[in-house]
N, C-alpha and C positions, 0 to 999 in steps of 0.2 A: 385507547390512548387519546389524550386531549392535548391540544397545542399549548395551553397555558401551563400545564405541568411539564410538558416535554422540553420546553426551553428554559434551562436553568443556568445561571452564571455562578453557581456554587463551585468552588475549586477543590479538587481532590487533594487531601493532605492539609488543607487550610480551612476546613469547614467551620472551625471555631471563629475564624475571622470574618466570616460571611456577613454578619450583622454590622460590622464596622465599615464596610465598603460603601462610600458615598461620593466617590469622585465622578467627574463628568465623562471620563474616558471609558469607552465600552470595554467590558471585560473580554468580550470576544475579539475585539481589535487588539487587546493586550495579548491574547493567545496567538494571533497572527504575527504580531511583532516579535514575540518571544521565540517563535519557530524560525522566523527569517534570520534572526541574529544568533541562532544556536549553532554550535560546532557540528552536531550531526547533520543538520540541514546543509551547512556549507560543504560538508564532505560529499554530498550527492553530486557535486560537480566532477568528481573523479570516480563515479560509479557508472558502469555500462548500462545504457537503456536497452538497445538492441544491437546496434552496430559497434565495432571496435571504437575506442576513444579516438578523437580526431587526429588525423594526420594533416594532409593538405586540404581536405574538405571537412568543414565542421558540421557534424550531425548532432542529434540530441543525446544528452546524457540525462541522468536522473534529476539533476537540478533544473535544467531547462524544461524538461517534461513536467516536473512538479509545478513550476511557475505557470506554465500554460494551462495545466489542469486547474490550478487555483483561479485563473482568469475566467475560464469557462464556468467553473463552479460558482463564482461570484454572480455571473449572469443568470445561471439557473436559479440560484437561491433568491436573487432580487426579483426575478420575474414571477416565480411561484409565490413569493411573499406578497407582491403587489396584487395578484389575482385573488389569493385567498383572503387578504385583508378586505378587499372589496366584497367578497362573499360572506365574510364573518366580521362585521364591523367591531365586534367586541375585542378583536385582536389588535386594533389600531392603538398606538401608544404603548404597546407592551413590548417585551423582549422579542416577540415573534418577528417584529419588523427587522430584526438583525440577522435573519437566517442566511442572508447572502454572505455576511462576514463569517458566520459559523461554518458554512459549507466551504468557503474559500480557505479558511484556516485548516480545516480537516484535509482538504486537498493538498495543502503544503506538506502535511504529515504522512500522507497515505503510503509513500514509498520509503520513509525514513528507516524502516525495519529491514530493508533488503540487505542481504550480505553482499560482499564483493562478487562481481560477475553474475549478479541477478539470479535467474532460475537455475543455472548450472551450479551456483553456490548453494542454493537451497537443496538441490538433489544430492550434492556432495555430503551435506550434513545429514540428511535423511538416511542415505544408503550406507554411510560409514557405520551407523548403529544398526541398521536393519540387515545389511548384507556383509559388511566389512569387519575389521578387527574390533570395532566397538560393540559387537554382539556379546562379548564376554561380560559386559557390564549389566546385562539384563537382570541377572539374579540379584544384583546389588542395589537396585533402585526400585521405587514403587511402580506399579503398573500405570498410574497416571503420568508419572514423569517419563517413563519409557514411551508412552504414547506421544507425549509432547515432542520428544527429540526425534522419533522415527517419522513423525508427520511434520517436521519443522517447516514453518511457513513465515515468509516475510511480513505478511499482513498481521499475523498474530504477534510477531516480534515488535512491530511498531507500537502496539498497545503496551507491551512490556517496557520498551524504551521510554515511553512517555510517562509511565506510572510507577516504575520500579525505583526504589530508593537505593541506588548504588552506593557503595562504601564511601563515606565522606560527603555524600550529597543529601539534600534535604528530603524530608518525608513528602511523598507524593510525586517524586520525580520532577517532571516539568511543571507540576502544580497547575494543570490545565482545567478549564471548566468542564463540568459533567457533560454538557451538550456537545462540545467539540470532541471529547473522548468517545462518546457514544457514536459519533458520526463516522469514525474510522473502522468500526467493527462490522465488516461485511458478513461474517458468518458467526452469528451470536450463539455459539455453543463451544464447549471445550474440545480438546483434541481427540478424546476417546469417543466422540460422535462425528469425527471428521469424515467428510465426503470428498473423495479425490484429493486427499491431503489438505483440504481447506478447513480451517477452524478460526475462532476469533481471539482466543487468549490462552496463555499458558496456565498451568495449574497454580503457579506461584502468584498469578494476578487474578485468580478467579474471585477472590473476596472483593477486590476492587471493582470488578465488573458487577458483582451482586449489589454492591453499594450504589452504583450508578443506576442500575435498572430499577431498584427500589425507589430511589429519589425521583426518577423520571416517569415512573408508572408504566414501564415496559413489561407486558405480560409474558408468562410462560406459554409455550406452544408445544405440540407434539414434535418429535424429531423429524427432520427432513428425510425424504426417501434416500436410501443408500447409507444412512448413518448407522454406526454400530455402537454397542455398549461394552463397558468393561465387564469381565466375567464376575466381578465381585458384586455387581448390581448397585453399587453406590459410588458416587463421585466425591470430589473434594468438597469439604464443608458440609457434607451430609445431603447434598442436592441429589435427587434421584437421577440416574443416568438416562432415563427415558424421556427427559424434558430438555427442550431448548428454549430460546427466547424469541419473541418477535423482533424483526429488524427495526431498528430506530429509523423513523421515516426519512431523515436527512441523509442516511446512508445511500438511498437510491439516487440522490442528486450527486453525491461524491462519486459513486460508481459510474454514473452516466458521464460525468465530466472526464473521468479516466478513460472510459471506453471510447468516447469521441476522440480524445486527443491521441491516444496511442495508436489507434488504427489509422486515422487520417494523416497524422504526422509521420508515421512510418512510411506511408506511400510517398510523401514529399522527400524524405531522406533517401528512399530507394531510387527515386528519380535522379536526385543529385549524384548518387553513387553509380548511376547508369545500370542499376539492376533492372530497372523498368524503363521502357522507352517513353518519350513524351506522349505518343499516341495511346499507349496502354494506360498511362496515368490519367490522361484527359478523359478517356472512355469511362474509366472507373468512377471518376469524380462527377462527370456529367450524368452518370446513371442514377444519381439521387434526385434528378429533376425530370419533369415531363418535357415534351418536345417544345412547348411554348417557352418554358423557363430556360431550357438549354439555348434556344435561339436568342433569348434576351441576354444571357450571360456572354455568349460569343459575340453578339453585336456590341456589347459594352467594351469588350476587349479590343474589338476592331476600331470603334470610335475613339478610344483613348490611345490607339496606336501602340498597344503593348505587343511587341514582337519577341522580346526576350522570353525564352521558353521557361526558365526558372520563375520569372515574374508572373507568367501566365498560370503556372501551377500554384503559386502563392495566392493569386486571386481566386482560383477555383477552390482551393482548400478553404479559404475564408468563407466562400459561399456555402460549402458543404457543412462546415462547423456551425454557421449561423442557422442553417436549415435544421440540422440535427438538434441543436439547442432548443429551438422553438417547438419541435415535435416532442422532445422529452418533457418540456414544461407542460404541454397540452396533455400528455399521457399522465403525468403526475397529478395535475389538478382534476382531471376527469376520473381518476381512480383514488381520490383522496380518502373516501370512506373505507375502501378495501385496505389501503396502506395503513390507516389508523387502526383498523381491526386486526392487522397482522395477517390478512388473507391474500394480499397481492402476491402473485407468484413471479419468480425470476426477476429480470432487470427491466429498466425502462427501455433499453435498446431492443429487447426481445418483443416489446409491444409497439414498436414503430408502425406507421402505416405500411402497407404492403410494398410500395415502390421503394421506400427508404430502407425497409428491412431487407429486401432482396439485394439492393445495392450494397448494403453493409455486409451481407453474407458473402457476396462476390469478392469484396475487398479482403475479407478474412481468408477465404479460400485461396486467393492468389498470394496473399502474404505468407501463408504457411508454405506454399510450394516454392515461391521465388525469393522470399526475404528471410524467413526464419530458418530455412534449410540451406541458405546460400553459404558458400565456402567461408567468407569473412566471419559470418556469425558462428558457424560451426567451429571454426578455428579458435575463437575466443571461448566458446563453451567448453571445448575439450581441454584447453589450457587452464581455464578457470577452475574446472572440476578438479583437475590434478593438484593445482595449487592449494585449494581449500581442503581437499582430502588429506594432503600431506601435512599441512599446518595443524589440522584438527588432530590427526594421529600423534604428531610430535608433542603437542601441548597436553593432550589427554594422558599420554605416557608420563609426561613430566609431573602432572598433578597427582597421578596415582603412585608415583615413586619420588616424592619431593626431597628425599634425603640424598639422592644421587647428585654427584657433582654437576653433570650436564643438565639435570633437571633444575637445579638451583640457578644455573646460568640462564636458562630459558625463562624461568619464572621471574627473574629480575627484569626481563624485558617488558613485562606486563604492567600496565598502569595500575596504581594502587586502588582505583575505584572498583576493579574487578577482584573479587575475593577468591583468588586461586588457591589460597591456603585455608579454605573453609573447613570446618570440622566434618561436614557430611560429604559423601561422594557426589550426591546430586548437586550440592552447592558448588563443588569444584568443577564438575562437568559443565554446569550452566555458566560459570565464570569464564571458561574457555570459549564457549559459544558467544557470550557477550563480547569478549575481546575480539573474536574474529568478525563479528557483525559490525563492530565499530571501525573496521579497516576500510580504506578505499582500495580500489583495484591495484593501484600503483604501490601502495604500502604493503598490501598482501604479497605482491610479486617481490618486493624488496626484502621482506622478512623471509620469504621462501628461498630466495637466492642466498641470503646470508647464512641461514641455518643449514643449507646444503653445500656451503663452501663454494658457491658459484661466483659470488662477488665479494670483494673486500673493500673496506673504506680506503680511500687514497691516503697514504701515510706521508 
């Protein structure tokens, strides 16, 4: 891969207009603005990040998380761009200098495909079809589509959300630039090659991804370890099932920004909610630094008379994020050749220096035990799973039996952009999934209560 081909401001769905674009405003900045002002992005404010949506203590939701990831992504992209432009003078004055904006825009979009209630919502969709009543649909759909819905993943759905032409919407979906779209595909293979339920795009969007990789010069590679193939031996569009694609280089920066923010910000939230003591949180954050740096940080806090424990954690968190950002930049530029060859393995976080890698591992280990398995988190996951499972079953039954009176009442609730009356079974099932993924946590709960007769509008 080469940088001059990899950075393209051509827009999906409006390729024919590409030669006409001559304005001074960056097309990548236009991507960023389009996402910020979009309804799906706005709805992230009412989607759970990890903890229940705020009561008396405000913690992160998907919106605040995405904004923070975009901020770190901008720094990562700008710093990498500056170093590589010095290394490769021919990149100066080209679109490559805008990779900070591309990464930042992709960071805004990276969680837009998450269904209500996050990972429990994903599992509810997967298991409804693989273990629940939805199993009866297996013989009625293609093996590719069945693989899509039984491996349902929010990352792959983000690519669909941004590129699919929903009913009444323009061709190309959000009409984003090729480079921004490529930057959100962490797992560049379809669902029938999924590893641990992770894949990059649904069958319905495969052709769009093929168009992007062709334009950007992203090569095909052997499948990752653990990937499986369809028994038919051939995937959508005639692509051989034994082939995946190299990761688009900027994906590593988007992924690193996400990894940095969710792990470190979860610690700050856990401290605010008193799931972690100050001493535990301080120890974890100072672990990213050697003794000299630890003493310097603590001395700075003392000199500035910062005694408020929450404010001390804020400062420590800023120090950790700054350090991790610098180390990820160094890892990226030091491995530029392997990244461009498609041979760089795993994530930038996995290649941190030993001290930072071990400190990050300790944070992950403690988070699993003390945060992600805490009662407030489990309560939301259990409730969210049941809500999504019930909604999915109710609306699938409705689209399969559309002439029934109750089915018609239910389908009238659905926005016309979702084609729940499509001719094909696959189209109707996917329309229901589209409808559910567009819900916020609160809206999903509201619909659940109404269809179960738990709540009524005030008359």
